[in-house]
N, C-alpha and C positions, 0 to 999 in steps of 0.2 A: 807529409801525409798524416802523420799523427797529430800535428797541429790543427789541421782541417777538421778531423774527427772530434777533437776536443772542443773546438769552437762551435761546431754544430750541436754537440751535447750540451754545452752551456746555454746556447740560445733556446734549445728545446726545454731545458729545465726552467729557464726564466719565463717562458710562455706558460708552462703548466702552473707555475707559482702565481702568475697574474690571474689566471682563470680561477684558481682556488680562492684567491683573495677577493675577487669580485663576487663569487658565490657566497662567501661569508659576509661581506659587507652589505649585500642587498637583503634586507629583512623581508620575510614573507608577510602575507596579510595577517592582521591581528586575529588572535583566537577569539571566536565569538562566545565560547563557553564561559568567558570571564565576565561577560556583560550581565548586569543585574536584570532580572525579569520584572515585568511591569504589569500592573493591574489597575483598573479604574472601577471603583465601587460606587454605585449610585443608590442613595437611600431615598425612598419615595414616600410621600404622604406622612403617615404617622411615624414611620421609621426615621424620617429626617429630624424628628423632634427629640430623639434619644441620644444625648451625648455619650452615655455609657455604652450603647451599642457601637458607636463609632470607635470608642476607645478599645473595646474588646476585639473588634475586627482588626484594628491596627496592630494589636498585640499578637494575635494569631498569625497574621501574614508576615510580620517582622521576623518571626522564628524561621520562616522559610526563605528569608533574605529576598523578599519580593517588595519592590518599590510600589507603594500603593498611593493612589490619589482618590480623594473622596469628593462626591458631588451630591447635592441635595436638590430635590424638585418636588412639586406638589402633585403632578400627574405624569402619566406614562402611556405610550402607545406602541403598537407593534412596529410602526415604521422605524422608530428609534432602535428597536431590538434587531431588526432585519437589515439595517444599513451595513454596508461593507466598510470596514475600518482598516486603514493601512498603517496605523501607528505602532503595531507590534505588541499591543497590550490586550490582555484578557479583560472583558468588561462584564461586570456583575450588576444585577439590579435586584434590590431587596424591596418587595412589594407586600405590605400587610394585607391579608385577605380575611378580615373579620378579627374578632377579639382573640381567637384561639388558633389562628392559622396564618401562615405566610407562604408566599410563592416566590421562589428565587429563579431568575433567568440568568444564563451565562452565554457569552459569545466568545469563541476562540479568536486568536489574533488574525487568522486568515479570513474571518467572517463567514465561514462555510460550515462550521460545526457549532452545535448549541447543546446546552443542557437545561433541563427544567427540573426543579426540585420543590417538593411540597414539605413544609415543616409544621408539625403540630405543636402548638404553644399552650400547654395546660393552664398556665396562669398569665397569658399575654406576654408582653415584652418585659418580664421580670428578669432577674439575674440568670435563672435557668434558661429562659427563652432566648436571651441574648447569646448565651454560650452555645446553645444548639445551633442558632443561625451562624455564628462565627465558625463553628466546626465544619458545617456543610459548605460555607463559602470557601474556607481554606482548602478542603479536600477537592472541591470541584475545580477551583482555579489551578491547583497543582496538577490535576488530571488533564485539564485542557492544555497546559504548558508542556507536559512530559509524556503524553500519549496521544493516540488518535481517537480517543473515545468521543462520543457525541452523536447527536442526531443531525440529519441534513436540514437544509433550509425548507424543503418541501414538507418534511415531517414536522418541523416546528410550526409552519403555517397551519397544518392540519390540527395540531395540538391546541393552538390558540383559538381556532374556529370552533373546535369541539368544546372547549371550556366555556366559551362565550355562549354557545347554544344551550349548555346545560343549566345556565343560571339566568333565565329571562326574568325581568322585573315584572311586577304586577301591572305597571303601566304599559309595558310592551305587549303583554298578553291581551289587553283590552283595546288595543289600537291596531290598525292594519300593519302588516309586516312591512318594514321599510325596504327599499331597494338595496341591493348589495352595494357596498362602498366601492368607489372607483379605485383604480390601482394607485392613485396619488393620495388617497385619503388614509390617514393613520387610524387603524381600528383600536379603540381602547382595550387594553388587556383586562381580563376579568378581575375584579377586586371588590370586596365589600369592606370599605374603610369605616369603622365606627367613629362616632363623633369624638370619643375620648378613649385613649388607651393608657395603660400604666407605663409611664416613662420615668418613674422615680429612680434616683440614683441610690437610695437607701432602702434596703430590703430587711424586713423584720422576719427573723427565722426562729422557729422553735427548736428545742433540743430535748428529746426523750430517749434515754439510753439505758441499756443493760450493761453492767460493768462487772468485771472480775478483777480483784486487787489482791496484792500480797506485799508484805513488808517484813523486814528483818530488824529485830530490836535487841539482838544479842544471842550468844550461843546458849545461855541458860534458858531463854524464853523461846528460842527457835523461830520458825517461820510462821507468821500469822497470815491467813488467807481466807477469802470468802467472797460471796456475791454482793452486788450493790446495784443501785439504780441512780440515775442522774436526771435532773429536771432543770431546764434552763431556757434562756431566751437570748438571742443575739441580734446584732445589727451589722449588715453587710455580709459579703461572701469573699470577694478578692482580698480586701482588708476588713477585718471584723473585730468586734469586741463582744464578749458573751459573759453573762452571769450564770453560774451553775450552782445547784444545791446537790450534794452527794450524801447518800445514806448507805453505809456499809455494815454488814454483819459478819464477823469472823466465825469460822467454825470453832467449836469449843476445843481447847488445847489443854494438855496436861503439863503442868509445870513441875519439874523435878528439881527441887531446891534443897539440897542437903538431906536432912533426915525426914523431910515432909514432902508430900505430893499435894497438888491442888489443881482443881479445874478452873480454867480462866476462860470466860466468854466476854467478848468485847463488841460493843456496838459503837460506831463512830459516825459523826456527821461533819461535813465540811461545806463552807460557803466559799466560792472562788470566783475570780474574774479572769477571763482569758483575753489576751491580746494576740492576734494572729495575722498572717499574711500568706498569700499564695506563693509557693515556690515551684510550681509546675502547673500543668493543665488541670490536674485533679488532686494536687497535693497542697497541703498548707502546714506551716510551722507555727506553733503557738506557745506562749509562756503564760503560766498561771500563778497567781498569788491568792492565798486565802487563809482561813482560820476555822477552827471548829473545836470539837471536844471528843475525847475518848471515854466511854463509860464501860469500865471493866468490872465484871462480877467475879470475885475470887472466893472459891469454896474449898478449904482444905478437906482432903478426903482420906488420907492415910499417913501413917508415920512409921518409921523404922527404929525409932528411939522411944523406949517406954517412958522416958522422962519428959518427952515432948507431947503435949496434949493439943490436938487440932483445935483451932479457934473457930468461932462462928464465921459464917460468910460475911464478906465485907465488900465495899465498893471503892473504886478509885475513879475520879473524873477529872483528869488533868486537861487544861486548856492547851491547844496545840496550834502552832503556826505551820502552814503548808505551802509548798511551792513545787512546781513541776514543769517540765518541758514536754510538749505534745507534738506528735506527727500525725496529721489527719489526712485520710484518703477519702475522696468524695465519689460516691456512686449515686448520684441524685435520684431521689431525695434522701439518700442514706449516707452516713459517714462512719468510717472505722478509724478509731483513735488509739494510738499507743502512747502511753505516758510513763515517764521516769521522773521521780521526784523525791522530796525529803519532808519528813515531819519533825518538828522541833517542839517537844513538850515544854511548857513553861513551869512545870512543877516536877520535882524529883519524886518518883513513886517506887522506892525499892521494896523488895519482898523480904521481910524480917522474921526471925523467930524470937519470941519473947522469952527471956530467961529470968523473969522476975524483975530484979533491979536493973537489968541491962537487956539490950536487944542486939542480936547478931544479924547482920545483913547477909542473906543467902543469894540473892540475885537482884540485879538492877537493870532496867532497860537502858539502852544507849541514849545518850543525849540528843543524837541526830540519827534518825531512822530512815534508811533508804527504802524505796518501794517502787513497784511497777503496777500498771493497770492497763487493761484492754477494754475498750468500750465500743459497742455497736449502737449507733444512734439513728433515730428517725428525725429528719429536720424539715418539717413542713414550712412553707412560706405562709406567714401569718398576715402580711400586709406590707405596704411600702409608702414612702413619702419623699 
């Protein structure tokens, strides 16, 4: 009897083991969440002629790990927008509407939800205009993929008809009103495409900045600081080169050098060239090299030694090499820049006390002087080519 029970228990254990192995060996359906999301972006009319716009759109959508396919065409109608697509991709249509405006249409993968966005382009399809379009395209595609936002098909038809009715041409006003288009006819979407828009890849950008700078040239001389302004011109925005002229005026400082005190006032100028590249959506990193001159006015004012007689005021004008690293944040058309750099005077300008036949050095600036600066700049677009 014991043998029978044991045999039954063994068979039961083997059956359970086989069921468990089958459940482990049979994989479930693959997880859909790992599939990359897709989008099709169609550039229409003037937008199709801008390779920089395509590049910026691709850069923005790549950050969201969206596989994007681009198409170009000269015209566009409502039938293409309203068709039902079963390929699982969001479709976006970029349609310029005059020199200072663009209209963006979006269709969700299910073909039943839509978005319409209007974009003001202050300077046409320049670098700022391209970035505005790319930001809206990115956010709208992500919204249609990850939420239920959007207007219905009927609402979109009403929007298209309303936009077309608001912009009748002069020819249409002088002729009898045509009959409504049939259901199989594609109604052209409203757009005022100018004969020529700015599609240049190179943007000329001005630079007018208020600046506050400080540097350290040794414990005897202390911290030198003061306001400044910058004037410059640059080429490009994502990758750029810029020429700047900087004029700084330090606050007067008192030098305590041994038995004598002196007031020191310094005005300095620098000419520099910046090379930079974008490191984020609104951030850029740049490096600068330049040169200039420090013009210091030294005026002895008091002495604690009766044998020391203050000399007359004098000047020192050493030539200086300059370098800095800059982090710039863009808030179009403004930029905020933080810089850390070094000045290297090419002349040694110590502060001495004259003792007749000999001179004693009381203080000497460092050979390499670290400094920081904060600049707030206005960067208008001056042109493109």
